[in-house]
C-alpha positions as semicolon CSV with decimal commas, in nm:
position;residue;x (nm);y (nm);z (nm)
1;M;0,000;0,000;0,000
2;K;0,142;0,341;-0,099
3;L;0,050;0,589;0,171
4;Q;-0,122;0,911;0,075
5;K;-0,133;1,232;0,277
6;D;-0,445;1,243;0,498
7;H;-0,523;0,874;0,433
8;I;-0,733;0,768;0,736
9;V;-0,822;0,428;0,880
10;E;-1,103;0,433;1,135
11;F;-1,126;0,204;1,440
12;E;-1,380;0,171;1,720
13;T;-1,240;0,086;2,062
14;G;-1,543;-0,123;2,161
15;L;-1,517;-0,007;2,522
16;E;-1,813;0,100;2,736
17;V;-1,760;0,445;2,587
18;N;-1,696;0,347;2,226
19;T;-1,435;0,604;2,126
20;K;-1,346;0,653;1,759
21;Y;-0,979;0,618;1,666
22;Y;-0,866;0,786;1,344
23;L;-0,524;0,670;1,225
24;G;-0,349;0,821;0,927
25;Y;-0,025;0,936;0,775
26;D;0,073;1,304;0,754
27;C;-0,279;1,387;0,868
28;L;-0,259;1,657;1,139
29;D;-0,443;1,898;0,909
30;G;-0,731;1,652;0,930
31;L;-0,732;1,693;1,308
32;I;-0,788;2,067;1,263
33;S;-1,088;1,992;1,039
34;K;-1,223;1,722;1,272
35;L;-1,235;1,961;1,566
36;S;-1,468;2,189;1,368
37;N;-1,740;1,925;1,413
38;Y;-1,758;2,007;1,785
39;Q;-1,879;2,309;1,979
40;F;-1,627;2,452;2,226
41;D;-1,515;2,788;2,360
42;R;-1,140;2,717;2,354
43;L;-0,872;2,452;2,319
44;I;-0,573;2,382;2,539
45;L;-0,283;2,185;2,387
46;V;-0,086;1,993;2,652
47;T;0,253;1,847;2,563
48;N;0,613;1,842;2,686
49;R;0,897;2,061;2,565
50;E;1,068;1,784;2,369
51;I;0,759;1,698;2,166
52;N;0,680;2,067;2,132
53;T;1,020;2,126;1,970
54;L;0,973;1,832;1,732
55;H;0,608;1,869;1,636
56;G;0,402;2,064;1,888
57;A;0,493;2,418;1,788
58;N;0,374;2,353;1,433
59;L;0,048;2,197;1,555
60;Y;-0,009;2,480;1,803
61;K;0,029;2,739;1,528
62;K;-0,229;2,560;1,313
63;L;-0,469;2,537;1,606
64;K;-0,427;2,906;1,691
65;D;-0,484;3,001;1,328
66;N;-0,828;2,839;1,348
67;Y;-0,941;2,845;1,712
68;D;-0,896;3,019;2,046
69;C;-0,614;2,805;2,181
70;G;-0,369;2,800;2,471
71;Q;-0,074;2,574;2,548
72;I;0,069;2,403;2,858
73;H;0,394;2,206;2,892
74;I;0,432;1,931;3,152
75;P;0,758;1,759;3,256
76;I;0,883;1,465;3,052
77;G;0,945;1,114;3,181
78;E;0,774;0,835;3,375
79;E;0,926;0,970;3,697
80;N;0,701;1,276;3,652
81;K;0,376;1,077;3,620
82;I;0,295;1,175;3,978
83;F;0,056;1,382;4,189
84;S;0,254;1,706;4,170
85;T;0,248;1,702;3,788
86;L;-0,125;1,628;3,791
87;E;-0,193;1,906;4,043
88;N;0,008;2,161;3,847
89;L;-0,169;2,068;3,524
90;C;-0,515;2,099;3,683
91;N;-0,431;2,440;3,825
92;N;-0,278;2,558;3,497
93;L;-0,590;2,452;3,309
94;I;-0,795;2,674;3,539
95;K;-0,539;2,953;3,496
96;K;-0,582;2,922;3,119
97;K;-0,952;3,002;3,171
98;I;-1,096;2,672;3,054
99;S;-1,464;2,604;3,107
100;K;-1,697;2,306;3,094
101;D;-1,725;2,382;2,721
102;S;-1,350;2,361;2,653
103;I;-1,151;2,075;2,499
104;V;-0,804;1,970;2,613
105;I;-0,570;1,803;2,361
106;S;-0,309;1,556;2,484
107;F;-0,013;1,561;2,245
108;G;0,260;1,316;2,347
109;G;0,336;0,964;2,461
110;G;0,164;0,748;2,718
111;M;0,281;0,953;3,016
112;V;0,132;1,275;2,873
113;G;-0,189;1,093;2,779
114;N;-0,230;0,944;3,126
115;V;-0,180;1,274;3,310
116;V;-0,399;1,472;3,071
117;G;-0,672;1,207;3,075
118;L;-0,681;1,202;3,454
119;A;-0,680;1,583;3,473
120;A;-0,967;1,597;3,223
121;A;-1,165;1,357;3,441
122;L;-1,108;1,567;3,753
123;V;-1,142;1,928;3,643
124;F;-1,501;2,047;3,685
125;R;-1,584;1,676;3,740
126;G;-1,508;1,607;3,376
127;I;-1,424;1,804;3,063
128;R;-1,370;1,678;2,710
129;Y;-1,027;1,585;2,581
130;V;-0,870;1,445;2,264
131;E;-0,571;1,211;2,252
132;V;-0,305;1,261;1,986
133;P;-0,037;0,997;2,055
134;T;0,317;1,062;1,932
135;T;0,495;0,735;2,019
136;T;0,459;0,377;1,899
137;I;0,347;0,245;2,237
138;A;0,092;0,524;2,281
139;M;-0,052;0,470;1,930
140;T;-0,075;0,092;1,954
141;D;-0,149;0,034;2,322
142;S;-0,204;0,302;2,585
143;V;-0,472;0,505;2,404
144;L;-0,691;0,196;2,362
145;S;-0,789;0,129;2,723
146;N;-0,942;0,452;2,861
147;K;-0,723;0,389;3,167
148;Q;-0,595;0,716;3,313
149;A;-0,353;0,691;3,605
150;I;-0,051;0,827;3,783
151;N;0,214;0,650;3,987
152;G;0,251;0,658;4,364
153;F;0,540;0,605;4,600
154;Y;0,485;0,227;4,606
155;G;0,420;0,147;4,242
156;K;0,280;0,217;3,896
157;N;-0,072;0,332;3,812
158;H;-0,201;0,312;4,169
159;F;-0,426;0,616;4,135
160;G;-0,658;0,662;3,843
161;V;-0,994;0,630;3,673
162;Y;-1,148;0,505;3,350
163;Y;-1,219;0,811;3,136
164;A;-1,267;0,818;2,760
165;P;-1,138;1,080;2,518
166;L;-1,373;1,251;2,277
167;F;-1,176;1,080;2,000
168;I;-0,821;0,964;1,923
169;W;-0,618;1,101;1,634
170;G;-0,303;0,914;1,536
171;D;-0,053;1,029;1,274
172;V;0,212;0,766;1,198
173;K;0,438;1,031;1,043
174;L;0,498;1,162;1,397
175;L;0,705;0,846;1,456
176;S;0,969;0,983;1,215
177;T;1,147;1,144;1,510
178;E;1,100;0,860;1,760
179;P;1,431;0,692;1,855
180;Q;1,491;0,332;1,745
181;R;1,497;0,208;2,103
182;S;1,162;0,371;2,179
183;I;0,997;0,218;1,869
184;N;1,120;-0,129;1,965
185;S;1,001;-0,077;2,321
186;G;0,655;0,014;2,193
187;L;0,633;-0,292;1,971
188;A;0,697;-0,518;2,273
189;E;0,329;-0,480;2,361
190;S;0,241;-0,593;2,009
191;V;0,451;-0,906;2,058
192;K;0,262;-0,959;2,383
193;N;-0,071;-0,956;2,198
194;G;0,056;-1,232;1,969
195;L;0,192;-1,441;2,255
196;I;-0,131;-1,431;2,455
197;S;-0,396;-1,472;2,186
198;D;-0,288;-1,466;1,823
199;P;-0,010;-1,696;1,694
200;I;-0,086;-1,587;1,335
201;F;-0,015;-1,224;1,428
202;L;0,296;-1,342;1,613
203;D;0,417;-1,513;1,295
204;Y;0,355;-1,189;1,104
205;L;0,565;-0,998;1,357
206;G;0,837;-1,261;1,330
207;Q;0,853;-1,199;0,956
208;H;0,842;-0,818;0,963
209;L;0,994;-0,686;1,285
210;N;1,358;-0,587;1,274
211;K;1,558;-0,441;1,559
212;K;1,707;-0,165;1,341
213;T;1,349;-0,033;1,285
214;D;1,441;0,067;0,928
215;Y;1,081;0,029;0,814
216;Q;0,933;0,175;0,499
217;W;0,639;0,398;0,584
218;D;0,381;0,163;0,439
219;L;0,510;-0,126;0,651
220;L;0,528;0,082;0,969
221;F;0,171;0,199;0,909
222;E;0,064;-0,164;0,861
223;L;0,246;-0,268;1,182
224;V;0,067;0,003;1,377
225;C;-0,272;-0,089;1,225
226;K;-0,232;-0,461;1,293
227;S;-0,109;-0,393;1,646
228;I;-0,414;-0,180;1,721
229;A;-0,644;-0,445;1,574
230;S;-0,478;-0,720;1,777
231;K;-0,546;-0,543;2,105
232;L;-0,899;-0,436;2,009
233;E;-0,981;-0,799;1,927
234;I;-0,914;-0,880;2,293
235;I;-1,083;-0,570;2,436
236;K;-1,409;-0,622;2,246
237;K;-1,451;-0,960;2,421
238;D;-1,420;-0,790;2,760
239;P;-1,453;-0,409;2,746
240;S;-1,416;-0,380;3,124
241;E;-1,083;-0,571;3,120
242;K;-1,190;-0,747;3,439
243;G;-1,227;-1,096;3,291
244;Y;-1,075;-1,213;2,964
245;G;-0,918;-0,870;2,917
246;M;-0,692;-0,947;3,212
247;I;-0,471;-1,142;2,970
248;L;-0,336;-0,806;2,851
249;E;-0,150;-0,792;3,183
250;Y;0,087;-1,068;3,072
251;G;0,436;-0,974;3,186
252;H;0,311;-0,670;3,378
253;T;0,336;-0,801;3,735
254;F;0,712;-0,837;3,692
255;G;0,745;-0,564;3,429
256;H;0,589;-0,283;3,630
257;V;0,820;-0,355;3,923
258;I;1,125;-0,363;3,695
259;E;1,017;-0,032;3,542
260;K;0,961;0,122;3,884
261;L;1,293;0,003;4,028
262;Y;1,498;0,106;3,723
263;S;1,290;0,398;3,593
264;N;1,588;0,596;3,464
265;K;1,746;0,299;3,284
266;I;1,466;0,107;3,116
267;F;1,163;0,187;2,899
268;H;0,814;0,058;2,971
269;G;0,805;-0,185;2,678
270;E;1,151;-0,316;2,764
271;A;1,038;-0,382;3,121
272;I;0,724;-0,560;2,997
273;A;0,932;-0,770;2,754
274;I;1,156;-0,886;3,039
275;G;0,847;-0,942;3,254
276;M;0,706;-1,170;2,983
277;Y;1,033;-1,361;2,964
278;I;1,027;-1,422;3,341
279;A;0,657;-1,518;3,324
280;A;0,745;-1,768;3,049
281;M;1,012;-1,921;3,274
282;L;0,752;-1,944;3,548
283;S;0,505;-2,118;3,316
284;N;0,784;-2,356;3,216
285;R;0,853;-2,441;3,581
286;L;0,484;-2,520;3,625
287;D;0,512;-2,763;3,331
288;Y;0,307;-2,562;3,083
289;L;0,536;-2,384;2,836
290;K;0,803;-2,591;2,665
291;N;1,168;-2,493;2,661
292;E;1,134;-2,384;2,298
293;D;0,845;-2,155;2,397
294;V;1,067;-1,981;2,651
295;E;1,337;-1,954;2,385
296;L;1,079;-1,797;2,151
297;H;1,033;-1,520;2,407
298;R;1,408;-1,458;2,416
299;Y;1,424;-1,462;2,035
300;F;1,163;-1,188;2,002
301;I;1,316;-0,983;2,284
302;E;1,673;-0,988;2,156
303;E;1,658;-1,065;1,786
304;K;1,340;-0,882;1,686
305;L;1,312;-0,602;1,942
306;G;1,682;-0,547;1,998
307;I;1,648;-0,555;2,378
308;E;1,985;-0,691;2,487
309;L;1,972;-0,892;2,810
310;A;2,328;-0,778;2,882
311;T;2,204;-0,419;2,919
312;I;1,916;-0,501;3,155
313;P;1,988;-0,442;3,527
314;E;2,012;-0,756;3,738
315;I;1,694;-0,810;3,935
316;G;1,716;-0,767;4,311
317;I;1,483;-1,048;4,418
318;R;1,412;-0,910;4,765
319;K;1,316;-0,570;4,621
320;M;1,111;-0,742;4,353
321;F;0,897;-0,928;4,606
322;S;0,856;-0,623;4,826
323;S;0,732;-0,414;4,533
324;M;0,507;-0,688;4,388
325;K;0,308;-0,686;4,713
326;T;0,165;-0,350;4,604
327;D;0,079;-0,466;4,249
328;N;-0,258;-0,331;4,133
329;K;-0,376;-0,685;4,051
330;K;-0,314;-0,806;4,407
331;T;-0,617;-0,960;4,580
332;G;-0,685;-1,088;4,930
333;D;-0,514;-1,407;4,820
334;G;-0,188;-1,221;4,751
335;V;0,007;-1,156;4,433
336;K;-0,115;-1,339;4,124
337;Y;0,031;-1,378;3,777
338;V;-0,091;-1,395;3,418
339;L;0,080;-1,703;3,269
340;L;0,068;-1,893;2,942
341;E;-0,065;-2,246;2,905
342;K;0,083;-2,246;2,554
343;I;0,173;-1,988;2,291
344;G;-0,151;-1,808;2,208
345;K;-0,343;-1,927;2,515
346;V;-0,340;-1,788;2,870
347;L;-0,364;-2,022;3,168
348;N;-0,706;-1,990;3,336
349;P;-0,747;-2,235;3,627
350;N;-0,978;-2,010;3,831
351;R;-1,170;-1,838;3,551
352;D;-1,010;-1,502;3,628
353;Y;-0,691;-1,553;3,421
354;L;-0,482;-1,503;3,734
355;V;-0,265;-1,772;3,889
356;S;-0,129;-1,807;4,242
357;V;0,225;-1,947;4,244
358;P;0,436;-2,056;4,545
359;E;0,703;-1,800;4,626
360;T;0,977;-2,062;4,598
361;V;0,883;-2,127;4,234
362;V;0,879;-1,753;4,154
363;R;1,221;-1,712;4,318
364;S;1,352;-1,998;4,107
365;A;1,238;-1,826;3,787
366;L;1,391;-1,494;3,895
367;N;1,720;-1,663;3,984
368;N;1,724;-1,832;3,644
369;F;1,670;-1,497;3,470
370;N;1,961;-1,345;3,661
371;K;2,178;-1,644;3,564
372;I;2,091;-1,600;3,195
373;K;2,148;-1,225;3,223
374;R;2,497;-1,279;3,373
375;S;2,578;-1,520;3,091
376;A;2,467;-1,257;2,838
377;V;2,697;-1,003;3,003
378;R;2,995;-1,240;2,985
379;N;2,928;-1,318;2,620
380;A;2,906;-0,946;2,539
381;F;3,271;-0,892;2,632
């Protein structure tokens, strides 16, 4: 497929609030036109300074040429997805004279989208907002859930709500400035979708992913489209993500802790990829996944996503267990895990897609990961 300017593919999220997702290439002018379909008194564009330098200033000018528009910058980085950033944004929105009739535009990655979405839910008990994702992981994953959250002292996404945007507008051309490592990190969630539910999609990724991310635009657009579709196929079976949708948490119990403990050294998708690898080892120890299935995880992580085990920090097992006790999937029965019965099928012994595992078995899997990681370090030198 040869991409054309303003070419748009339309998705429906299928959630309780069925948000429209418009995905295109070189299509930000279409966003300006789309906004004209809505009544509002003013717009506020929220981004960070890095994205503003790359793309935001141009978008802001176009918005101001057509509408009454203000702009707010928030700090960059997962370490700033916290209460103080949320509080400052809420107050700045009021300072910018928004009203119940205003629309806020989130322009950035998943961190920006989460903070803006939560602020939109809180200010005046709810104002409208639009998500414009600028990273691979935001386009293919985070904008699809309506989950808005910030991190607390003890872990990721502990404080949040479900709140839907007015619509989502994705422009794949924005990925032209995304670093190779960030693109690969984002596509880790796509690999997850294949591992948990769609071996055919996983085969497609095996054929087309490459760790150098030197994709032609038509292929990158197709990768983004298929990644979105793969997640929506799961969500539409369980829009609340409280039953079958829980399978999307594969790798996240370990991954979120790894991301929290090493927030300045590892990206979200990288942490989730390592979390999936550890979960695969755990499934193997419970006599579900075969050795070659665990190796398949490593193959995708290193060979297709370019996430080198030698560069991943060694896991402090004591810290890992301490942090997992605050995991947002924890129940009265303690920490539970999403595990695979086989490639493409999640283990479901209790009909909630969550599995209790003896701590000794989990420790064994973590020790094995550290052993493999040390071997990778030795082989790298």
